[in-house]
Biopython code that builds the backbone (N, CA, C, O; Angstrom):
import numpy as np
from Bio.PDB.StructureBuilder import StructureBuilder

atoms = [
    (1, "ALA", "N", (-6.743, 19.781, 20.346)),
    (1, "ALA", "CA", (-5.923, 19.590, 18.976)),
    (1, "ALA", "C", (-5.796, 17.517, 18.817)),
    (1, "ALA", "O", (-5.611, 16.914, 17.760)),
    (2, "ARG", "N", (-5.946, 16.965, 20.029)),
    (2, "ARG", "CA", (-5.830, 15.415, 19.792)),
    (2, "ARG", "C", (-7.086, 15.498, 19.399)),
    (2, "ARG", "O", (-7.017, 15.276, 18.190)),
    (3, "ARG", "N", (-8.537, 15.736, 19.755)),
    (3, "ARG", "CA", (-9.266, 15.121, 19.096)),
    (3, "ARG", "C", (-9.646, 15.503, 17.541)),
    (3, "ARG", "O", (-10.124, 14.760, 16.684)),
    (4, "SER", "N", (-9.321, 16.756, 17.453)),
    (4, "SER", "CA", (-9.292, 16.783, 15.844)),
    (4, "SER", "C", (-8.160, 16.137, 15.144)),
    (4, "SER", "O", (-8.613, 15.685, 14.092)),
    (5, "GLY", "N", (-6.660, 15.840, 15.263)),
    (5, "GLY", "CA", (-5.642, 14.811, 15.004)),
    (5, "GLY", "C", (-6.279, 13.297, 14.623)),
    (5, "GLY", "O", (-5.837, 12.580, 13.726)),
    (6, "ARG", "N", (-7.318, 12.997, 15.428)),
    (6, "ARG", "CA", (-7.442, 11.732, 15.365)),
    (6, "ARG", "C", (-8.948, 11.280, 14.378)),
    (6, "ARG", "O", (-9.219, 10.222, 13.811)),
    (7, "ARG", "N", (-9.720, 12.574, 14.481)),
    (7, "ARG", "CA", (-10.449, 12.664, 13.379)),
    (7, "ARG", "C", (-9.696, 12.856, 12.077)),
    (7, "ARG", "O", (-9.990, 12.051, 11.193)),
    (8, "ALA", "N", (-8.802, 13.749, 11.799)),
    (8, "ALA", "CA", (-8.231, 13.541, 10.429)),
    (8, "ALA", "C", (-7.974, 12.181, 10.351)),
    (8, "ALA", "O", (-8.581, 11.486, 9.536)),
    (9, "GLU", "N", (-6.950, 11.612, 11.280)),
    (9, "GLU", "CA", (-6.939, 10.196, 11.102)),
    (9, "GLU", "C", (-7.302, 9.227, 10.414)),
    (9, "GLU", "O", (-6.772, 8.581, 9.509)),
    (10, "ALA", "N", (-9.087, 9.155, 11.380)),
    (10, "ALA", "CA", (-9.973, 8.833, 10.740)),
    (10, "ALA", "C", (-10.063, 8.797, 9.066)),
    (10, "ALA", "O", (-9.633, 7.983, 8.248)),
    (11, "TRP", "N", (-10.791, 10.003, 8.929)),
    (11, "TRP", "CA", (-11.000, 10.825, 7.286)),
    (11, "TRP", "C", (-9.923, 9.722, 6.477)),
    (11, "TRP", "O", (-10.065, 8.856, 5.613)),
    (12, "ALA", "N", (-8.767, 10.279, 7.278)),
    (12, "ALA", "CA", (-7.606, 9.543, 6.090)),
    (12, "ALA", "C", (-7.838, 8.366, 5.964)),
    (12, "ALA", "O", (-8.341, 8.074, 4.879)),
    (13, "ALA", "N", (-7.635, 7.391, 6.796)),
    (13, "ALA", "CA", (-7.974, 6.219, 7.000)),
    (13, "ALA", "C", (-9.111, 5.695, 5.509)),
    (13, "ALA", "O", (-8.764, 5.193, 4.440)),
    (14, "LEU", "N", (-10.257, 5.996, 5.912)),
    (14, "LEU", "CA", (-11.206, 5.786, 4.909)),
    (14, "LEU", "C", (-10.644, 6.103, 3.455)),
    (14, "LEU", "O", (-11.002, 5.481, 2.455)),
    (15, "TRP", "N", (-9.771, 7.090, 3.455)),
    (15, "TRP", "CA", (-10.013, 7.777, 2.147)),
    (15, "TRP", "C", (-9.017, 6.746, 1.478)),
    (15, "TRP", "O", (-8.950, 6.552, 0.265)),
    (16, "LEU", "N", (-8.286, 6.140, 2.402)),
    (16, "LEU", "CA", (-6.955, 5.093, 1.785)),
    (16, "LEU", "C", (-7.974, 4.066, 1.832)),
    (16, "LEU", "O", (-7.827, 3.561, 0.719)),
    (17, "MET", "N", (-9.030, 3.347, 2.462)),
    (17, "MET", "CA", (-9.445, 2.310, 2.417)),
    (17, "MET", "C", (-10.248, 2.411, 0.991)),
    (17, "MET", "O", (-10.212, 1.376, 0.326)),
    (18, "LEU", "N", (-11.018, 3.595, 0.393)),
    (18, "LEU", "CA", (-11.508, 3.544, -0.437)),
    (18, "LEU", "C", (-11.082, 3.839, -1.715)),
    (18, "LEU", "O", (-11.756, 4.149, -2.697)),
    (19, "LYS", "N", (-9.657, 3.684, -1.572)),
    (19, "LYS", "CA", (-8.446, 3.588, -2.889)),
    (19, "LYS", "C", (-7.863, 2.255, -2.568)),
    (19, "LYS", "O", (-6.723, 2.117, -3.012)),
    (20, "GLY", "N", (-8.391, 1.142, -1.851)),
    (20, "GLY", "CA", (-8.143, -0.076, -1.846)),
    (20, "GLY", "C", (-7.075, -0.176, -1.020)),
    (20, "GLY", "O", (-6.430, -1.168, -1.359)),
    (21, "TYR", "N", (-6.465, 0.504, 0.112)),
    (21, "TYR", "CA", (-5.579, -0.134, 1.143)),
    (21, "TYR", "C", (-6.175, -0.908, 1.889)),
    (21, "TYR", "O", (-7.394, -1.074, 1.868)),
    (22, "ARG", "N", (-5.080, -1.694, 2.930)),
    (22, "ARG", "CA", (-5.716, -1.926, 3.971)),
    (22, "ARG", "C", (-5.229, -1.191, 5.048)),
    (22, "ARG", "O", (-4.020, -0.965, 4.991)),
    (23, "ILE", "N", (-5.681, -0.858, 5.781)),
    (23, "ILE", "CA", (-5.213, -0.019, 7.063)),
    (23, "ILE", "C", (-5.283, -1.174, 8.052)),
    (23, "ILE", "O", (-6.285, -1.876, 8.194)),
    (24, "LEU", "N", (-3.829, -1.359, 8.910)),
    (24, "LEU", "CA", (-2.922, -2.260, 9.593)),
    (24, "LEU", "C", (-2.567, -1.718, 11.011)),
    (24, "LEU", "O", (-2.298, -2.430, 11.978)),
    (25, "GLY", "N", (-2.606, -0.305, 10.996)),
    (25, "GLY", "CA", (-2.533, 0.304, 12.272)),
    (25, "GLY", "C", (-2.535, 1.761, 12.464)),
    (25, "GLY", "O", (-1.874, 2.466, 11.702)),
    (26, "PHE", "N", (-3.379, 2.382, 13.634)),
    (26, "PHE", "CA", (-3.702, 3.686, 13.432)),
    (26, "PHE", "C", (-2.329, 4.210, 15.216)),
    (26, "PHE", "O", (-1.989, 3.370, 16.049)),
    (27, "ARG", "N", (-1.885, 5.732, 15.251)),
    (27, "ARG", "CA", (-0.963, 6.102, 15.791)),
    (27, "ARG", "C", (-0.495, 4.666, 16.269)),
    (27, "ARG", "O", (-1.029, 4.334, 17.327)),
    (28, "LEU", "N", (0.327, 3.797, 15.765)),
    (28, "LEU", "CA", (1.493, 2.895, 15.974)),
    (28, "LEU", "C", (2.546, 3.590, 16.081)),
    (28, "LEU", "O", (3.057, 4.388, 15.295)),
    (29, "ARG", "N", (2.971, 3.111, 17.498)),
    (29, "ARG", "CA", (4.005, 3.412, 18.297)),
    (29, "ARG", "C", (5.104, 2.478, 18.551)),
    (29, "ARG", "O", (4.915, 1.394, 19.102)),
    (30, "THR", "N", (6.344, 2.922, 18.122)),
    (30, "THR", "CA", (7.604, 2.466, 17.678)),
    (30, "THR", "C", (8.090, 2.907, 18.681)),
    (30, "THR", "O", (7.666, 3.777, 19.442)),
    (31, "ARG", "N", (9.434, 2.031, 18.719)),
    (31, "ARG", "CA", (10.829, 2.761, 19.550)),
    (31, "ARG", "C", (11.059, 4.111, 18.836)),
    (31, "ARG", "O", (11.381, 5.230, 19.236)),
    (32, "LEU", "N", (10.851, 3.726, 17.958)),
    (32, "LEU", "CA", (12.446, 5.225, 16.286)),
    (32, "LEU", "C", (10.485, 6.185, 16.501)),
    (32, "LEU", "O", (10.549, 7.344, 16.092)),
    (33, "GLY", "N", (9.466, 5.904, 16.876)),
    (33, "GLY", "CA", (8.526, 7.501, 16.501)),
    (33, "GLY", "C", (6.949, 6.691, 16.584)),
    (33, "GLY", "O", (6.560, 5.547, 16.817)),
    (34, "GLU", "N", (6.575, 7.482, 16.382)),
    (34, "GLU", "CA", (4.915, 6.952, 16.260)),
    (34, "GLU", "C", (4.739, 7.194, 14.160)),
    (34, "GLU", "O", (5.412, 7.798, 13.325)),
    (35, "ILE", "N", (3.538, 6.383, 14.105)),
    (35, "ILE", "CA", (3.207, 6.489, 12.780)),
    (35, "ILE", "C", (1.827, 6.307, 12.655)),
    (35, "ILE", "O", (1.177, 5.304, 12.949)),
    (36, "ASP", "N", (1.281, 7.804, 12.003)),
    (36, "ASP", "CA", (-0.102, 8.015, 11.813)),
    (36, "ASP", "C", (-1.232, 7.023, 11.511)),
    (36, "ASP", "O", (-2.328, 6.936, 12.066)),
    (37, "LEU", "N", (-0.719, 6.291, 10.503)),
    (37, "LEU", "CA", (-1.459, 5.226, 10.121)),
    (37, "LEU", "C", (-0.411, 4.551, 8.997)),
    (37, "LEU", "O", (0.165, 5.214, 8.134)),
    (38, "LEU", "N", (-0.265, 2.965, 9.196)),
    (38, "LEU", "CA", (0.228, 2.252, 8.640)),
    (38, "LEU", "C", (-0.773, 1.487, 7.575)),
    (38, "LEU", "O", (-1.862, 1.081, 7.980)),
    (39, "ALA", "N", (-0.342, 1.286, 6.089)),
    (39, "ALA", "CA", (-1.566, 0.796, 5.435)),
    (39, "ALA", "C", (-0.990, -0.064, 4.483)),
    (39, "ALA", "O", (0.220, 0.005, 4.267)),
    (40, "LEU", "N", (-1.836, -1.013, 3.777)),
    (40, "LEU", "CA", (-1.027, -2.212, 2.999)),
    (40, "LEU", "C", (-1.884, -1.866, 1.499)),
    (40, "LEU", "O", (-3.112, -1.791, 1.468)),
    (41, "LYS", "N", (-1.152, -1.707, 0.489)),
    (41, "LYS", "CA", (-1.863, -2.559, -0.883)),
    (41, "LYS", "C", (-0.969, -2.395, -1.579)),
    (41, "LYS", "O", (-0.189, -1.478, -1.833)),
    (42, "GLY", "N", (-1.281, -4.238, -2.152)),
    (42, "GLY", "CA", (-0.051, -5.247, -2.830)),
    (42, "GLY", "C", (1.222, -5.655, -1.725)),
    (42, "GLY", "O", (1.152, -6.261, -0.655)),
    (43, "ARG", "N", (2.130, -5.204, -2.272)),
    (43, "ARG", "CA", (3.124, -5.234, -1.539)),
    (43, "ARG", "C", (4.322, -3.971, -1.081)),
    (43, "ARG", "O", (5.503, -3.922, -0.738)),
    (44, "VAL", "N", (3.018, -2.902, -1.358)),
    (44, "VAL", "CA", (3.754, -1.650, -0.491)),
    (44, "VAL", "C", (2.905, -1.322, 0.855)),
    (44, "VAL", "O", (1.684, -1.177, 0.902)),
    (45, "LEU", "N", (4.038, -1.215, 2.201)),
    (45, "LEU", "CA", (3.729, -1.027, 3.358)),
    (45, "LEU", "C", (3.631, 0.353, 3.345)),
    (45, "LEU", "O", (4.759, 0.840, 3.275)),
    (46, "ALA", "N", (2.759, 1.188, 3.383)),
    (46, "ALA", "CA", (2.333, 2.966, 3.505)),
    (46, "ALA", "C", (2.784, 3.471, 4.893)),
    (46, "ALA", "O", (2.101, 2.986, 5.794)),
    (47, "VAL", "N", (3.699, 4.269, 5.281)),
    (47, "VAL", "CA", (3.788, 4.842, 6.370)),
    (47, "VAL", "C", (3.165, 6.331, 6.419)),
    (47, "VAL", "O", (3.845, 7.344, 6.578)),
    (48, "VAL", "N", (2.088, 6.308, 6.294)),
    (48, "VAL", "CA", (1.175, 7.956, 6.280)),
    (48, "VAL", "C", (1.138, 8.754, 7.329)),
    (48, "VAL", "O", (0.600, 8.343, 8.357)),
    (49, "GLU", "N", (1.653, 9.937, 7.279)),
    (49, "GLU", "CA", (1.575, 10.310, 7.837)),
    (49, "GLU", "C", (0.212, 11.802, 7.474)),
    (49, "GLU", "O", (0.044, 12.379, 6.400)),
    (50, "VAL", "N", (-0.491, 12.023, 8.718)),
    (50, "VAL", "CA", (-1.845, 12.498, 8.212)),
    (50, "VAL", "C", (-1.672, 14.369, 8.818)),
    (50, "VAL", "O", (-1.290, 14.609, 9.963)),
    (51, "LYS", "N", (-1.908, 15.113, 8.153)),
    (51, "LYS", "CA", (-1.680, 16.480, 8.229)),
    (51, "LYS", "C", (-2.918, 17.755, 7.982)),
    (51, "LYS", "O", (-3.507, 18.099, 6.958)),
    (52, "SER", "N", (-2.961, 18.014, 8.721)),
    (52, "SER", "CA", (-4.310, 18.987, 8.502)),
    (52, "SER", "C", (-3.289, 20.348, 9.035)),
    (52, "SER", "O", (-2.639, 20.718, 10.013)),
    (53, "ARG", "N", (-3.848, 20.980, 6.968)),
    (53, "ARG", "CA", (-3.346, 22.277, 6.843)),
    (53, "ARG", "C", (-4.190, 22.664, 5.657)),
    (53, "ARG", "O", (-4.944, 22.023, 4.925)),
    (54, "THR", "N", (-3.702, 24.306, 5.725)),
    (54, "THR", "CA", (-4.545, 24.617, 4.371)),
    (54, "THR", "C", (-4.313, 24.702, 2.968)),
    (54, "THR", "O", (-5.096, 25.306, 2.237)),
    (55, "THR", "N", (-2.895, 23.919, 2.383)),
    (55, "THR", "CA", (-2.624, 23.562, 1.346)),
    (55, "THR", "C", (-1.966, 22.395, 1.296)),
    (55, "THR", "O", (-1.557, 22.163, 2.434)),
    (56, "LEU", "N", (-1.667, 21.573, 0.579)),
    (56, "LEU", "CA", (-0.604, 20.453, 0.215)),
    (56, "LEU", "C", (0.861, 20.738, 0.419)),
    (56, "LEU", "O", (1.800, 20.174, 0.980)),
    (57, "ALA", "N", (0.666, 21.860, -0.277)),
    (57, "ALA", "CA", (2.103, 22.713, 0.030)),
    (57, "ALA", "C", (2.462, 22.356, 1.675)),
    (57, "ALA", "O", (3.264, 21.486, 2.016)),
    (58, "ALA", "N", (1.783, 23.119, 2.490)),
    (58, "ALA", "CA", (1.907, 23.329, 3.416)),
    (58, "ALA", "C", (2.048, 22.207, 4.410)),
    (58, "ALA", "O", (2.599, 22.322, 5.505)),
    (59, "ALA", "N", (1.450, 21.007, 3.883)),
    (59, "ALA", "CA", (1.112, 19.874, 4.972)),
    (59, "ALA", "C", (2.196, 19.033, 4.269)),
    (59, "ALA", "O", (2.288, 17.903, 4.749)),
    (60, "LEU", "N", (3.134, 19.327, 3.139)),
    (60, "LEU", "CA", (4.545, 18.696, 2.930)),
    (60, "LEU", "C", (5.708, 19.015, 3.775)),
    (60, "LEU", "O", (6.400, 18.287, 4.486)),
    (61, "GLU", "N", (5.748, 20.037, 3.575)),
    (61, "GLU", "CA", (6.789, 21.238, 4.425)),
    (61, "GLU", "C", (6.487, 20.752, 6.105)),
    (61, "GLU", "O", (7.452, 20.664, 6.864)),
    (62, "ALA", "N", (5.087, 20.453, 6.599)),
    (62, "ALA", "CA", (4.762, 20.566, 8.043)),
    (62, "ALA", "C", (6.275, 18.979, 8.373)),
    (62, "ALA", "O", (6.878, 18.792, 9.430)),
    (63, "VAL", "N", (6.379, 18.434, 7.492)),
    (63, "VAL", "CA", (7.215, 17.084, 7.764)),
    (63, "VAL", "C", (8.604, 17.255, 7.492)),
    (63, "VAL", "O", (9.093, 16.961, 6.401)),
    (64, "GLY", "N", (9.174, 17.662, 8.327)),
    (64, "GLY", "CA", (10.917, 18.010, 7.976)),
    (64, "GLY", "C", (11.843, 16.589, 7.773)),
    (64, "GLY", "O", (11.287, 15.556, 8.146)),
    (65, "PRO", "N", (13.248, 16.466, 7.196)),
    (65, "PRO", "CA", (13.761, 15.484, 6.563)),
    (65, "PRO", "C", (14.009, 14.679, 7.932)),
    (65, "PRO", "O", (14.181, 13.467, 8.062)),
    (66, "GLU", "N", (13.984, 15.547, 8.789)),
    (66, "GLU", "CA", (14.267, 14.621, 10.398)),
    (66, "GLU", "C", (13.500, 13.167, 11.012)),
    (66, "GLU", "O", (13.814, 12.114, 11.566)),
    (67, "GLN", "N", (12.384, 13.831, 10.547)),
    (67, "GLN", "CA", (10.985, 12.918, 10.856)),
    (67, "GLN", "C", (10.516, 12.188, 9.934)),
    (67, "GLN", "O", (9.708, 11.293, 10.182)),
    (68, "ARG", "N", (10.986, 12.477, 8.622)),
    (68, "ARG", "CA", (10.822, 10.906, 7.628)),
    (68, "ARG", "C", (11.201, 10.392, 7.786)),
    (68, "ARG", "O", (10.668, 9.283, 7.730)),
    (69, "GLU", "N", (12.965, 10.512, 8.297)),
    (69, "GLU", "CA", (13.858, 9.506, 8.452)),
    (69, "GLU", "C", (13.367, 8.626, 9.600)),
    (69, "GLU", "O", (13.449, 7.400, 9.522)),
    (70, "ARG", "N", (12.768, 9.359, 10.852)),
    (70, "ARG", "CA", (12.324, 8.355, 11.702)),
    (70, "ARG", "C", (11.254, 7.894, 10.932)),
    (70, "ARG", "O", (11.459, 6.694, 10.748)),
    (71, "LEU", "N", (9.925, 8.332, 10.236)),
    (71, "LEU", "CA", (8.947, 7.739, 10.022)),
    (71, "LEU", "C", (9.565, 6.603, 9.035)),
    (71, "LEU", "O", (8.820, 5.629, 8.920)),
    (72, "ARG", "N", (10.647, 6.544, 8.381)),
    (72, "ARG", "CA", (10.875, 5.492, 7.353)),
    (72, "ARG", "C", (11.611, 4.282, 8.129)),
    (72, "ARG", "O", (11.332, 3.125, 7.815)),
    (73, "ARG", "N", (12.649, 4.582, 9.247)),
    (73, "ARG", "CA", (13.046, 3.652, 10.156)),
    (73, "ARG", "C", (11.815, 3.036, 10.766)),
    (73, "ARG", "O", (11.654, 1.824, 10.621)),
    (74, "ALA", "N", (10.967, 3.715, 11.404)),
    (74, "ALA", "CA", (9.730, 3.209, 11.832)),
    (74, "ALA", "C", (8.959, 1.925, 10.900)),
    (74, "ALA", "O", (8.528, 0.809, 11.188)),
    (75, "GLY", "N", (9.023, 2.521, 9.980)),
    (75, "GLY", "CA", (8.157, 1.819, 9.027)),
    (75, "GLY", "C", (9.312, 0.040, 9.019)),
    (75, "GLY", "O", (8.960, -1.102, 9.314)),
    (76, "GLU", "N", (10.590, 0.533, 8.582)),
    (76, "GLU", "CA", (11.077, -0.951, 8.687)),
    (76, "GLU", "C", (11.325, -1.717, 9.662)),
    (76, "GLU", "O", (11.498, -2.934, 9.606)),
    (77, "SER", "N", (11.362, -0.801, 10.912)),
    (77, "SER", "CA", (10.939, -1.659, 12.224)),
    (77, "SER", "C", (9.823, -2.718, 11.788)),
    (77, "SER", "O", (9.993, -3.887, 11.440)),
    (78, "VAL", "N", (8.970, -2.196, 11.870)),
    (78, "VAL", "CA", (7.280, -2.670, 12.045)),
    (78, "VAL", "C", (7.622, -4.088, 10.437)),
    (78, "VAL", "O", (7.123, -5.199, 10.616)),
    (79, "LEU", "N", (8.347, -3.874, 9.224)),
    (79, "LEU", "CA", (8.441, -4.520, 8.368)),
    (79, "LEU", "C", (9.108, -5.753, 8.560)),
    (79, "LEU", "O", (8.971, -6.809, 7.943)),
    (80, "ARG", "N", (10.073, -5.381, 9.787)),
    (80, "ARG", "CA", (11.136, -6.813, 10.379)),
    (80, "ARG", "C", (10.220, -7.538, 11.199)),
    (80, "ARG", "O", (10.308, -8.751, 11.384)),
    (81, "SER", "N", (9.236, -6.713, 11.751)),
    (81, "SER", "CA", (8.708, -7.395, 13.552)),
    (81, "SER", "C", (7.650, -8.274, 12.670)),
    (81, "SER", "O", (7.375, -9.358, 13.186)),
    (82, "ARG", "N", (6.928, -7.951, 11.262)),
    (82, "ARG", "CA", (5.911, -8.608, 11.134)),
    (82, "ARG", "C", (6.255, -9.793, 9.682)),
    (82, "ARG", "O", (6.289, -9.385, 8.521)),
    (83, "PRO", "N", (6.441, -10.999, 10.000)),
    (83, "PRO", "CA", (6.831, -11.607, 9.236)),
    (83, "PRO", "C", (5.581, -11.771, 7.834)),
    (83, "PRO", "O", (5.853, -12.089, 6.676)),
    (84, "GLY", "N", (4.515, -11.516, 8.271)),
    (84, "GLY", "CA", (4.130, -11.680, 7.128)),
    (84, "GLY", "C", (3.107, -10.653, 6.073)),
    (84, "GLY", "O", (2.012, -10.669, 5.512)),
    (85, "LEU", "N", (4.545, -9.620, 6.296)),
    (85, "LEU", "CA", (4.671, -8.136, 6.069)),
    (85, "LEU", "C", (6.186, -8.689, 4.530)),
    (85, "LEU", "O", (6.145, -8.279, 3.370)),
    (86, "ARG", "N", (6.927, -9.337, 4.924)),
    (86, "ARG", "CA", (7.955, -9.948, 4.211)),
    (86, "ARG", "C", (7.831, -9.624, 2.991)),
    (86, "ARG", "O", (6.755, -9.812, 2.424)),
    (87, "GLY", "N", (8.855, -9.098, 2.371)),
    (87, "GLY", "CA", (9.419, -8.652, 1.013)),
    (87, "GLY", "C", (8.185, -7.309, 0.592)),
    (87, "GLY", "O", (7.758, -6.912, -0.492)),
    (88, "ALA", "N", (7.966, -6.986, 1.706)),
    (88, "ALA", "CA", (6.632, -5.739, 1.067)),
    (88, "ALA", "C", (8.261, -4.602, 1.028)),
    (88, "ALA", "O", (9.431, -4.799, 1.356)),
    (89, "ALA", "N", (7.387, -3.248, 0.360)),
    (89, "ALA", "CA", (8.517, -1.969, 0.315)),
    (89, "ALA", "C", (7.636, -1.441, 1.322)),
    (89, "ALA", "O", (6.465, -1.701, 1.598)),
    (90, "VAL", "N", (8.850, -0.282, 2.023)),
    (90, "VAL", "CA", (8.342, 0.794, 2.796)),
    (90, "VAL", "C", (8.209, 2.161, 1.796)),
    (90, "VAL", "O", (9.044, 2.457, 0.942)),
    (91, "ARG", "N", (7.053, 2.877, 2.074)),
    (91, "ARG", "CA", (6.955, 3.686, 1.235)),
    (91, "ARG", "C", (6.357, 5.224, 2.297)),
    (91, "ARG", "O", (5.898, 5.206, 3.439)),
    (92, "LEU", "N", (6.550, 6.187, 1.554)),
    (92, "LEU", "CA", (6.168, 7.499, 3.142)),
    (92, "LEU", "C", (5.128, 7.855, 2.278)),
    (92, "LEU", "O", (5.201, 7.835, 1.049)),
    (93, "ASP", "N", (4.069, 8.210, 3.010)),
    (93, "ASP", "CA", (2.879, 8.796, 1.954)),
    (93, "ASP", "C", (2.466, 10.236, 2.975)),
    (93, "ASP", "O", (3.122, 10.501, 3.983)),
    (94, "LEU", "N", (1.563, 10.874, 2.621)),
    (94, "LEU", "CA", (0.634, 11.903, 3.075)),
    (94, "LEU", "C", (-0.581, 11.788, 2.831)),
    (94, "LEU", "O", (-1.048, 11.316, 1.794)),
    (95, "VAL", "N", (-1.362, 12.326, 4.021)),
    (95, "VAL", "CA", (-2.436, 12.642, 3.528)),
    (95, "VAL", "C", (-2.767, 13.780, 3.716)),
    (95, "VAL", "O", (-2.445, 13.978, 4.888)),
    (96, "ALA", "N", (-3.268, 14.803, 3.276)),
    (96, "ALA", "CA", (-3.303, 16.419, 3.802)),
    (96, "ALA", "C", (-4.630, 16.452, 3.459)),
    (96, "ALA", "O", (-5.179, 16.166, 2.395)),
    (97, "LEU", "N", (-5.187, 16.943, 4.781)),
    (97, "LEU", "CA", (-7.034, 17.405, 4.607)),
    (97, "LEU", "C", (-7.021, 19.171, 5.072)),
    (97, "LEU", "O", (-6.188, 19.861, 5.659)),
    (98, "ALA", "N", (-7.843, 19.344, 4.714)),
    (98, "ALA", "CA", (-8.174, 21.005, 4.611)),
    (98, "ALA", "C", (-9.309, 21.062, 4.741)),
    (98, "ALA", "O", (-9.946, 20.223, 4.104)),
    (99, "PRO", "N", (-10.179, 22.152, 5.694)),
    (99, "PRO", "CA", (-11.245, 22.544, 5.696)),
    (99, "PRO", "C", (-12.261, 22.606, 4.189)),
    (99, "PRO", "O", (-12.122, 23.149, 3.093)),
    (100, "GLY", "N", (-13.214, 21.825, 4.762)),
    (100, "GLY", "CA", (-13.926, 22.078, 2.853)),
    (100, "GLY", "C", (-13.800, 21.365, 1.790)),
    (100, "GLY", "O", (-14.730, 21.452, 0.989)),
    (101, "ARG", "N", (-12.666, 20.469, 1.448)),
    (101, "ARG", "CA", (-12.019, 20.179, 0.424)),
    (101, "ARG", "C", (-12.035, 18.225, 1.280)),
    (101, "ARG", "O", (-12.210, 17.689, 2.374)),
    (102, "TRP", "N", (-11.720, 17.864, -0.172)),
    (102, "TRP", "CA", (-11.574, 16.642, -0.227)),
    (102, "TRP", "C", (-9.923, 16.265, 0.644)),
    (102, "TRP", "O", (-9.143, 17.170, 0.940)),
    (103, "PRO", "N", (-9.670, 14.921, 0.916)),
    (103, "PRO", "CA", (-8.165, 14.257, 1.440)),
    (103, "PRO", "C", (-7.738, 14.400, 0.024)),
    (103, "PRO", "O", (-8.376, 14.105, -0.986)),
    (104, "ARG", "N", (-6.366, 14.981, 0.145)),
    (104, "ARG", "CA", (-5.332, 14.334, -0.470)),
    (104, "ARG", "C", (-4.423, 13.581, -0.491)),
    (104, "ARG", "O", (-3.570, 13.928, 0.326)),
    (105, "HIS", "N", (-4.094, 12.450, -1.179)),
    (105, "HIS", "CA", (-3.270, 10.926, -0.869)),
    (105, "HIS", "C", (-2.334, 11.748, -1.410)),
    (105, "HIS", "O", (-2.757, 12.649, -2.135)),
    (106, "ARG", "N", (-0.863, 11.632, -1.184)),
    (106, "ARG", "CA", (-0.139, 11.536, -1.774)),
    (106, "ARG", "C", (1.230, 10.606, -1.725)),
    (106, "ARG", "O", (1.972, 10.769, -0.756)),
    (107, "ALA", "N", (1.434, 10.055, -2.300)),
    (107, "ALA", "CA", (2.133, 8.575, -2.457)),
    (107, "ALA", "C", (3.328, 8.595, -2.845)),
    (107, "ALA", "O", (3.503, 8.861, -4.034)),
    (108, "ASP", "N", (4.743, 8.274, -1.826)),
    (108, "ASP", "CA", (5.684, 8.844, -1.708)),
    (108, "ASP", "C", (5.964, 10.239, -1.720)),
    (108, "ASP", "O", (6.722, 10.844, -2.478)),
    (109, "ALA", "N", (5.479, 10.542, -1.078)),
    (109, "ALA", "CA", (5.304, 12.116, -0.896)),
    (109, "ALA", "C", (6.395, 12.995, -1.229)),
    (109, "ALA", "O", (6.099, 14.045, -1.800)),
    (110, "TRP", "N", (7.760, 12.722, -0.939)),
    (110, "TRP", "CA", (8.666, 13.614, -0.407)),
    (110, "TRP", "C", (9.642, 12.877, -1.767)),
    (110, "TRP", "O", (10.810, 13.242, -1.903)),
    (111, "ASN", "N", (9.332, 12.343, -2.252)),
    (111, "ASN", "CA", (9.990, 11.735, -3.874)),
    (111, "ASN", "C", (9.052, 12.475, -4.956)),
    (111, "ASN", "O", (9.439, 12.055, -6.046)),
    (112, "GLY", "N", (8.439, 13.004, -5.070)),
    (112, "GLY", "CA", (7.281, 13.550, -6.269)),
    (112, "GLY", "C", (6.645, 12.746, -6.461)),
    (112, "GLY", "O", (5.953, 12.972, -7.454)),
    (113, "GLY", "N", (6.430, 11.650, -5.938)),
    (113, "GLY", "CA", (5.257, 10.542, -6.168)),
    (113, "GLY", "C", (3.985, 10.880, -6.174)),
    (113, "GLY", "O", (3.119, 10.023, -6.349)),
]
sb = StructureBuilder()
sb.init_structure("model")
sb.init_model(0)
sb.init_chain("A")
sb.init_seg("    ")
for serial, (resi, resn, name, xyz) in enumerate(atoms, 1):
    if name == "N":
        sb.init_residue(resn, " ", resi, " ")
    sb.init_atom(name, np.array(xyz, "f"), 0.0, 1.0, " ", f" {name:<3s}", serial, name[0])
structure = sb.get_structure()
């Protein structure tokens, strides 16, 4: 499972880089929780959750409200600790991967983005 998760995160990072994101961190541990991927595009700091599921809907449902709040707080903590990111907006994104399909990136995933 761990190897599969790391592989999924690597694919997700590659997909985001192809879309113009700069990857700032993998499996970033904060005192508030772990961030799968931290990515920057323009002035948006994307806290990216990576899920391997059969559908995008299943991936969205796999991250509950408490986990989303932890991720949001972790992203804001990283933002405060890195002066170079000052002024960026924190956003929660999802990259869903399914066997035999292209990755699906959902920006602002839980706000209909």
